[in-house]
VEXDREN-2710 file (C-alpha; in Angstrom, 1 decimal):
% VEXDREN-2710
k/r/px/py/pz
1/ASN/-25.7/-1.5/29.3
2/GLU/-28.5/-2.4/27.0
3/PHE/-26.2/-0.4/24.2
4/ASP/-23.2/-2.3/21.8
5/GLU/-19.8/-1.1/22.1
6/THR/-19.5/2.1/19.8
7/ILE/-16.2/3.0/18.4
8/LEU/-16.1/6.4/16.4
9/PHE/-13.4/7.1/14.1
10/PRO/-13.7/9.8/11.6
11/SER/-12.3/9.2/8.3
12/THR/-10.3/12.4/8.4
13/VAL/-10.0/16.0/11.0
14/SER/-9.1/19.1/9.3
15/LEU/-7.2/21.4/10.8
16/GLU/-6.2/25.2/10.7
17/MET/-4.6/27.1/13.1
18/MET/-2.2/30.1/13.7
19/GLY/1.5/28.7/11.6
20/PHE/3.1/25.9/12.9
21/PRO/6.4/25.6/11.1
22/MET/7.4/21.9/13.3
23/LEU/4.0/20.8/12.1
24/ASN/5.0/18.3/9.4
25/ARG/3.8/15.3/7.9
26/GLY/3.7/11.9/10.1
27/ALA/3.3/13.7/13.3
28/GLN/1.5/12.5/15.9
29/VAL/-1.4/15.0/17.6
30/PHE/-4.0/14.4/20.1
31/ILE/-7.3/15.8/20.3
32/ASP/-9.7/16.2/23.0
33/PHE/-12.9/17.4/21.7
34/GLY/-14.1/16.6/24.9
35/THR/-16.6/13.7/24.2
36/GLY/-15.0/11.2/26.6
37/THR/-15.5/8.7/23.6
38/SER/-13.2/6.9/20.8
39/LEU/-13.6/10.2/18.9
40/ASP/-10.7/12.2/21.2
41/ASN/-7.7/10.5/20.2
42/LEU/-4.3/10.2/18.8
43/TYR/-4.2/11.5/15.0
44/ILE/-1.5/11.9/12.6
45/VAL/-0.7/14.1/10.1
46/LYS/-1.3/12.8/6.7
47/THR/-1.3/16.2/4.7
48/VAL/0.0/19.3/6.2
49/ASP/0.5/23.0/4.4
50/HIS/1.8/25.9/5.9
51/THR/1.2/29.4/3.9
52/ILE/3.0/32.8/5.1
53/SER/2.2/36.0/3.3
54/ALA/2.3/39.8/4.7
55/GLY/1.5/40.0/8.3
56/ASN/-0.1/36.2/8.2
57/PHE/1.5/32.5/8.8
58/THR/-1.3/29.5/8.9
59/THR/-1.3/26.3/8.6
60/LYS/-3.9/23.5/7.7
61/ALA/-3.7/19.6/8.5
62/ILE/-5.7/17.1/7.6
63/LEU/-5.3/14.1/10.1
64/VAL/-6.5/10.5/10.6
65/ALA/-7.1/8.9/13.8
66/SER/-4.0/6.8/14.3
67/ASN/-5.7/3.4/14.9
68/GLN/-8.7/4.0/12.3
69/PHE/-7.9/0.7/10.6
70/VAL/-7.6/-1.8/13.1
71/VAL/-10.2/-0.9/14.9
72/THR/-12.2/-4.4/16.8
73/SER/-15.4/-4.7/19.1
74/PHE/-13.9/-6.5/22.3
75/ARG/-17.4/-7.8/22.3
76/ASP/-17.8/-9.2/19.2
77/LYS/-14.0/-11.2/19.5
78/LEU/-15.9/-12.6/23.4
79/ILE/-18.9/-13.9/21.6
80/ARG/-16.9/-15.7/19.0
81/LYS/-14.4/-17.1/21.6
82/ALA/-17.8/-18.6/23.6
83/ALA/-19.5/-20.2/20.9
84/ARG/-16.2/-21.9/19.8
85/ILE/-16.1/-22.8/23.6
86/ILE/-19.5/-23.9/23.7
87/ASP/-19.6/-25.6/20.0
88/ASN/-16.2/-27.7/20.8
89/PRO/-16.3/-28.2/24.5
90/GLY/-13.2/-30.6/24.1
END
């Protein structure tokens, strides 16, 4: 493959839906954007806000990717390891 490995992580995802009282901070939600990339991922609820009024119940949440802060590139690790082996064969 002539393209580098690409991992996509948005900083946050904003979600608004029909009222869902079971959604709380720290809950995990899988979102499939249909991209076939790392964007389709497990997200953690960072903040949640429920709004109830006459005839209306909505839930708004901010989510972050569960592995957002542990992203590493396998290709880069492999290259570094190979360089160490070449530099120090013994």
